[in-house]
N, C-alpha and C positions, 0 to 999 in steps of 0.2 A: 504494500500500500504506500502511496506517496506520503512524504513527511509534510505536515501542515504547520505553518507558523502559528504561534499561540494567539496572535491577534489578527489572523487572516481568515476570512470567511471560507467555509468549506468548499464553495464552488471555485475557489482560486487555489489549486494545489501549487506548492512551491516548485518553480521550474528548476531544471538542472543547469548548472553553470556550464557554459560551452568551453571547449578547449580548441586550440588551433588559431585560425585567422579570424579576427573580428574586424570588420571594415567600418571605419569611421567616416560618416558622410558629411559632405558640405550641405548647405541649405540653398538649393537653387532659387534665385530671385529674379524677378523682372526688373527692368531699369527703373520702374516706378516704386520698387520696394515691396511688391506683393510676392507671395509664394508662387513659384512657377510649378504648377501641378504636373504639367506634361513632362517637363525636364526631370522632375523628381521620379516620376514613374519610369522614365527611360533609364535613369541612373540605377534605380533598384533592379530593373530587368538585367542590367549589365553586371551587377555585383552579386546578386543573390546566388547564382550557381557556384560561386567560389567561396562564399562566406560560411563560417561556422556560427557567426552571430553578427548583429549590426549594432552600431553606435550612432545615434542621431540626436539632434538638439544639444550638441555638446558645446562647452566653452571652447574658444579657440577656433578650430576649423569649422565647427557648426555655427559659429557667430551667435550662440544663444544668449550670451551676456549683453549683446548689442540689440537683439531683436525685441520688438514689443511683445507683450504677453499674448496678444491675440494671434500673432503669427506663429508663436511657439505652440499654442494649442492647435492651430490649423495644421501645422507640420505634423504633430503627433497623430492627428486623425488621418491625414493623408498617408503617412507611413503605414499605419494599421490597415488601411484599405488595400495597400499593395503588398502586404507581407502575409505570407501563409505560415501558420504554425506547422511544425514546432520550432522554427528558427527563433532563437532568443533575441530580444531587443533591449538594449540599454538606452534609456532616454533621460536627458539632462533636466534636472529640476532646480538648479542653482539660481537663487535670486539675490538681490542686494542685501537682504537681511534674512535671518533664520525664519522669521514669521512669513516673509514673502516666499521663501523656499517651500515652507509647509503648505501655504495657501495654493501655490501652483501645483504641487503634488496632489493635493486633494481635488483640484479641478481636473487634472489628468486622470485620476482614479474614477471620477464620475464619468468621463468619456469612456474609459475602459470598461466600466460596469455595463455599458450599453452594447458591448460586443456580444453577438449571439453565441460565440464559442470562447472558451478560456484562451487567453493569450499569454505566452511566456515573456513577461515584461519585468525588467528591473528598473528602479529609479537610480539615477547616477548624479552624484553631488560632488562639488569642489568645496570642501569644508572651509578652507581658510579664506575664501572669498567673502563669506558673511560672518565668520566667527574666528576668534583667536584659538590658540592651543589650549589656553586656560579654560577648564571646564567643558572641553569639547565632548568627552565621553558622556557626561551627564546630559548635555544638550541633545545628543543623538538618542540617548535612552528615552528622553521625553518625546523627541520628534517621532520616533518609530512607533510609539504607542498609538498614534493617530493614523498611521499609514498601513496599508494592506499588502504592500509589496516589499521584497527585499531591497537592500541598498548596495550600490557599488560606489565606493569613494574614489576620488582622484587626488593624487599628489602631483602638482604641476607648478614648480617654482617660477618658471618663465612667465606664466599668466599672473601669478600672485605678485610677482615683482613689479609688474606694470602698474599696480595700484597701491602697493605697500608703502607705508611710512618707513623711514630708514631703519628704525629699530624693530620692525615687524618681522617675525619669522616667516619665511616663504615655504618652508617644509613642515609637514606634520612631525612633531618630535617623536622619536622612536618609542619612548615610554608611553606617550599618548596613543600612538598607533597600536601598541600591544594591548592597551585597554579596549580600544575600538574593536579589535579582532575578537574579543570575548563576547561582544554583543551579538545575540543570535540572528538579528535582522540584518547585520552588516556582513555581507558575504564575500567581498573581494575588494581589491584596490588596483586601480590602473596607475602605474608608476612612471613618472617622468622625474629625472634628476640624476645625481651623481651615482656612480656604481657603488661607492663605499656605503652610502645610505641604503641603497637597494639591498646590499648584503646584511646590513643591520636589521632592516625590515624583515628580511627572510628569516633571520635567526629569531626575531621577536614573535613570528607567527608559528613557530614550530609546535607550540602546544595546541594549535588549532589546525589539525590536519585537513579539515574540509575547507579552510579559507583559501581563496585563490588570489595569486599575485600575477597580474597581467603586465607585460612590458609595453610601455608607450613610446619608447625610443627605438625607431626602426633600425637605425644604424647599429646600435648596441646589440639588438636582437640578432642581426645578421652575422655579427662577429663573435658574440658571447651569449648565446641563448641560455637563459637561466630561469625562465618562467614557463608556465603551462599554456600561455597564449600570448598573441601579439595583437595590439590594437593599432591598426595601420590606416593612415590617411592616404598614403601613396597607392594603396591597393585599388583605389578607385580608377587609377589610370591603366594599370595592367593587372586586373584581378586574377586571371588564370595563372600568370607567372608567379605572382605573390603567393598564391595558394600552394603551388608546388615547392617554392623555396621555403615557406613556413613549415610545411610538413617535413621537409628534409632537415631543417634546423631542429625541430622538436623530436623527430624520430630518425636520427642519422643511420641507424641500423637498417631501416627500411629503404634508405636511399642507396645502400650498397648495390653495386651492379656494374654494368659496363663502364669502362673508363670514359667513353664519350658522354654518357649520362652525367657522371660526376663533374666533368669539365663544364658541361652546359649549365648545371646548377651553380657552379662556382662563378661562371661568367655572368649569369643573371644576377646573382647576389652582388657582385662588384658593380655592375651598371646601375642597379637599383640604389645602391649606396651613393653613387655619384649624383643621381637625380635628387635624392633626399638631402644632400648637402646644399642644394640650391633652394628648395622650397621650405626647409625646416623653420626658418624664421618668419615666413609669411605664408603659412600653409593655406589659409582660406582663399585669398585672392589668386595665388599661383595654381593651386589645384583646380580652381574654377576656370582659370585661363586654359589649363591643359585639357579639361573636359570639354570646353568650348571648341578648342582646336580639334579635338577628336570627334566633334559633332554629337556629343552625348547630351550636353545641355545647350539650350538655345541662347543664353546670355551669360557672360562672365561677371555679372553684376554682383557687387558686395554691398552690405549696408553702409551708409555714409560714414558712420563712426568706426568702421573696421579699417585698421591701418592698411594702406596700399603698399605695393612693392615698388622698389626703385626701378626705373625704366630699363636700365641695363640688365638688371636681374631677370626681368621678364623676357628680354630677348635671348639671354643665355638659356633660360629654362626651356623656351620653345625650340631652340636649336638642339639641345640635348634630347628633348622629348621627341622631336621629329626624327632624329637619328635612331633612337631606339625603336620607334614605330616602324621605320623602314627596315631596320635590321631584323625585327621580329615579324615582319609582314602583317602588321595590324593596321 
């Protein structure tokens, strides 16, 4: 029988955490700032066959911290309409305050309750955006009492640094993280940051064998895979190739075989790292530019407050992208 969270209605069994490649989506927009439903549907058709799970409405590449609440709610509804169970969905709920985060999650749960069939959905939150390390476990203990879905947390110092005061910590403290892993409703962490802290987190979660640590740094995953899954924004551009490389990194024994096959995987990994080096600091606008170039989305539009990329970087990105597309016959 499925395990049921203590505060979860019986009609919503706890979904299973995915392993492997989780593809993090941009939010396709029209030039007027509306959600581009047709482009979103096309993007989902492109990535679904290669994904073990989806991440949508996220901070950063999903522009969720910039978008109005109405667009975020519309995005959630549109993703659900194009997503077939049992593929898990991580959807962002982070607001400017903890109260706003909770309020958005409750609105999303109301939308979810209207689905005719159960959906494997997790709420995803960037804690330090709306709360400090001090008292964070107690805050989540209170927050989860009102929610009916498990939580996936994010550690993302680059995003936090953009709004932090000089003395503000941009990472979840290891001792705080250890307390968070003991909360039954907190299921996993998507990690961005230094390798040393990653190892500290890994040691801190050893007493919670069911807790999942996802890698959010594509380049590190390709060179030193140490998690049970990768959250990748670049996989939107080459989903089939990212799927094969991710499986080879996670399960190297299964990748054993002909020398040509191993060389191909190594070459793909090296070229994907090169592309990642270009888009990593401006993922939302550059990935949208790439998807527009590939005719996956109709517009490369970003929300006005989303930082744009430097012109020379866009030219370099398209040059490398076009070269890979020609090389791989896509």
